[in-house]
N, C-alpha and C positions, 0 to 999 in steps of 0.2 A: 542460560548463559545468551538469552536473547531479549529484547525489548520489541515491539510492533505495535503500530495503529493500525486499526480497519476504519474505513468512512463511505458514509454514501453522503453525496452532494446534497444538499438539502433543499437547492433550488433545481437541479437538472438530473439529479439522481446517477450520476457516474459513481461508479465503483473504485475505492483505491487502497493501497497496503503500502506503508513503507514499515522496513525492519532495519536493525542494527545489531551487530552480534560482534565476539571475538571467537570467529568459525569462519572456515572458508567458505565462499559463494553462498553466501545465505539466501541470496535472490532464486537459487534452484532449488531451495527446500522447502522454503515458507510459504511464499504467497499463492493463491489460486481464485483467480477470479472467472465467472464467466459473464458476458455481458446480459444483463437485464437478467440476471438470475440470481447472483450474490456475490459475496465474498468471504474467503477464509484463511486464517491465519494458523498452520500447524506448528509448533516450536516445542522447546524442551527435548528431549528425547524425539524427534520427529517421527510422526506416522504419517507416510505419503497417503496413504488410503484416507484419511482424515478429509485430505482437499479432494481426491478424484471420489470414492464416496459420497462425501460430503456434497458437492456440485451436483451428482445424480440425485440425491435427496432433495436438494434445495430445486431440481428441474421438474420434481415429481411434484410439488408443492407443499413440503414439508419446511415449519417453520425453522431458523435458526436454532430456538431452543431445541425443538424437537429432533432435528439433525444431530446435533452435538450430546443428547441422550442418546440415539442411537448409536451412534458411530463410537462413544466412549465405552457404551455396555456389550457391546460387541468383542472390546479389546483388554485381552487379561493386562497390558502393560499400562492401562489407563493413568494408573496411580504415577507414573513416570511422563505425564503428556501436560501439553497446554495448549488451547486452541479458541479464538474466537472468531466470531463470522456476523453477517449480516443478510439478510434475506432479500428478496425483491421490494419485499413491502417494507423495507427498512428499518426491521425489527433486529435487534442485537441480542447477542448471547454469548456468553465465556464459560470456559471451565479452565482450573486449574489441578491438578494431580494433587494428592495428599502425598505423595512421597519424593517430591522432586526437590532439589538444592534451594535454600533460601536465599536471597529473600525472593520470593515468588506471590504473582496475585495478579490482580486485574480490576480495570474500572469499566464501566459499561454505563455510558450518556445517551443521549436521544439522538444524536449525530454520529456519534463514533464510539467504538472502544478502544481499549490501552492495556495491552498485557506483557509482563514481562518475569522472567526466572533466571536467578543465579546473579540479581541485580544487587546494587549496593545498599538499599533499601527501598521502603515505598514511595520515597522523596522522587526517587526517578520517574516512575509513572504518573506522578502527581505533577510533575515540572511538567512534562510531555503534554500532558492532559488540559493543562491550563493556557499554556502557548498555543496550542493547537486550537483550543475554543476562543481566545482572544486575538486569532489573526484571520478572519474570515474574509479580510480584504485582499488576501493575497491569495495566487493562484494554488490551487490544491498542492502541487510537486513542492511550491515555496512555502506552504503551511506543515508538510511533510517535515522539510530540510529544517524549518526552523523549530519545532516542536522536539524532534528527536535531537538537535543540539542543546537544547534544555535539558534532557533527562540525562544526556551524556556529561552537562555541567552538574548536573546533580550527582553524577557518580556511575551513570551508566553500567554496562558489565563490569563486575568488581573484579574481572580476569584482565579487562582490557577491551580494544577496538581491532576489529582486521575486516569485517566486511557489511555492505549496506546496500538496500536494493529499493526503488521504488515500483511498483505496478498500478497504472490507471487504464480503465476501460471506460471509455465514454459510448456511442450508440453503436459502433461499429461491432464485430465480432473479433477483430485484432486490438491487439494494446494502442492506445493511446500515446501513453508514456510507459518504456520500460527498460529501465536503466539499473544497472548491477555494478558494484566495486566488489570484485570477487578477492581480494588480497592488497592491502593498502596500510601505511601506517598511521593514516588521518582519512578513513573512508568517507566521513560524512561530508569533510570540505570538498573530496574528488568528486561525491555525488554530487554536491553545490555545483560545481565545475562544468559535469555532465549535462546538469540540468540546462546550467545558462547555454552551452553551447547548442543543445538540442532547442531552445527558446529562438535561439538567434537566426536558425533557418529551417531546420526539419519541420517543427510543427508547421511552418507555413508550408512548406511542399506537401504535410500531410492531409491538408485540406482538399488537393488535388489528387491524391491516389484515388482507387476503387473504392467504392463506397457502395452503401445498400442502393442509394437516391442514384447512383452514378457507377454502375457495375464496369464499365471500363476505365475510368479517369481520363485525366487528360496525358497523353502519349504523344501530342505534338511538343518537340523540346522548346522551340521558340515560343507556343504559347505559354506553355507552363513557366517556364523564367519570368515570361511578362508578368503571369497572374503572382507570382512568387515575391516578385517585386512590389506590384499592388500592395498585397497583402502586408508585406514588413512596413510600408510608407505608411501605409492607414494604421497599422499599428504604432508606430511613431509620433502620430499626430493624437493619436486616443493618450498614448501616456503623456504626452506634453499638455496635454488640456487637462487632464486629472488633477 
């Protein structure tokens, strides 16, 4: 009843997950990311412990493949599960249980994986993968949206659509982007709107929040507004010259 993308940015190493489904609040259940550790998408009959236990295993040094083998072996319900993941080394792995409702399956590429279940057909994840692979000129969040829209156009979740989400971590311990559409007649369109809103100001503001390099961040309001304005102007000039 879901399809998702797990990605590791090949240039800067950021982890990201995007997901869409015909079920409520998918962003609260499917994506799990730990900065510098890895990313896991647990779906179908979701087992949240695939995310929590899986990240523990990745922190301890397990590969994505070993992590999936361990969590599925310990789960008697594994035939009803689907999970795909990337580890800190950028290695991907995926598992689709043999008891889930068709169509279900996964694709694993060098820098991302796509997995889905209860879909219109394999063309959904194939179209998703193709667009994601050929849109590297876009920021990661926009690549995710373009790829999921391609999958939706190919049939998507065969029951319909309700929710979608994007979770991206950069070098900080807290998310770079965490946007969710929990219940909407056109969740991907709403997700695209939220991404655009966040890009307009929030992502500039986030540059000056507390960070590993500056644990206090900028707290002077006038200075903060000045820095945000400078960042927005610099982005406009960069876009104009592109």
